[in-house]
C-alpha positions, -999 to 999 in steps of 0.1 A, spaced: -583 -946 760 -606 -930 786 -646 -931 785 -658 -894 783 -673 -884 817 -711 -879 807 -741 -855 826 -776 -854 817 -800 -824 822 -832 -851 825 -864 -839 837 -886 -845 872 -917 -846 876 -925 -807 873 -887 -796 871 -853 -806 859 -825 -825 876 -787 -821 866 -772 -858 869 -734 -879 871 -733 -917 868 -772 -918 884 -764 -892 910 -785 -860 912 -763 -828 909 -788 -803 914 -824 -796 913 -838 -767 893 -876 -752 888 -867 -740 851 -845 -762 827 -826 -734 819 -807 -736 852 -805 -769 849 -786 -767 813 -766 -738 827 -753 -755 858 -750 -785 833 -727 -770 811 -703 -755 840 -703 -792 851 -689 -806 818 -669 -772 813 -656 -783 842 -649 -816 842 -627 -815 808 -634 -848 783 -673 -845 791 -704 -846 772 -738 -829 783 -774 -842 771 -800 -826 772 -835 -841 773 -874 -833 768 -897 -839 788 -904 -870 772 -865 -885 773 -857 -881 741 -826 -864 734 -831 -825 727 -789 -813 724 -757 -836 729 -722 -814 737 -692 -828 736 -665 -799 759 -626 -814 766 -613 -831 735 -635 -854 715 -625 -884 700 -659 -881 669 -657 -852 658 -686 -841 637 -676 -836 597 -679 -806 585 
C-alpha cells in the first residue's frame, strides 16, 4: 500500500506557508489564501492529505483527497 502525500498549512511568523515534505511550496499573508492553495495542490496530487494547523501548531482540520484507506464511520 502506498502512503498518502501529506501537505501542511502552517504558521510562519505573521504569515502562513504551504509545505510538503518539509519543503515550502508557497507563502501567504492570509490563512484563507494558504488553505485555498493547499487544497488546490492536494487535489492535484491525489491520494494526498492536507493538514491545516492553528497558530499554536495544533491541527485544526484534516482533509483527505483520493482513496482513503480509513474512511470515517457514519
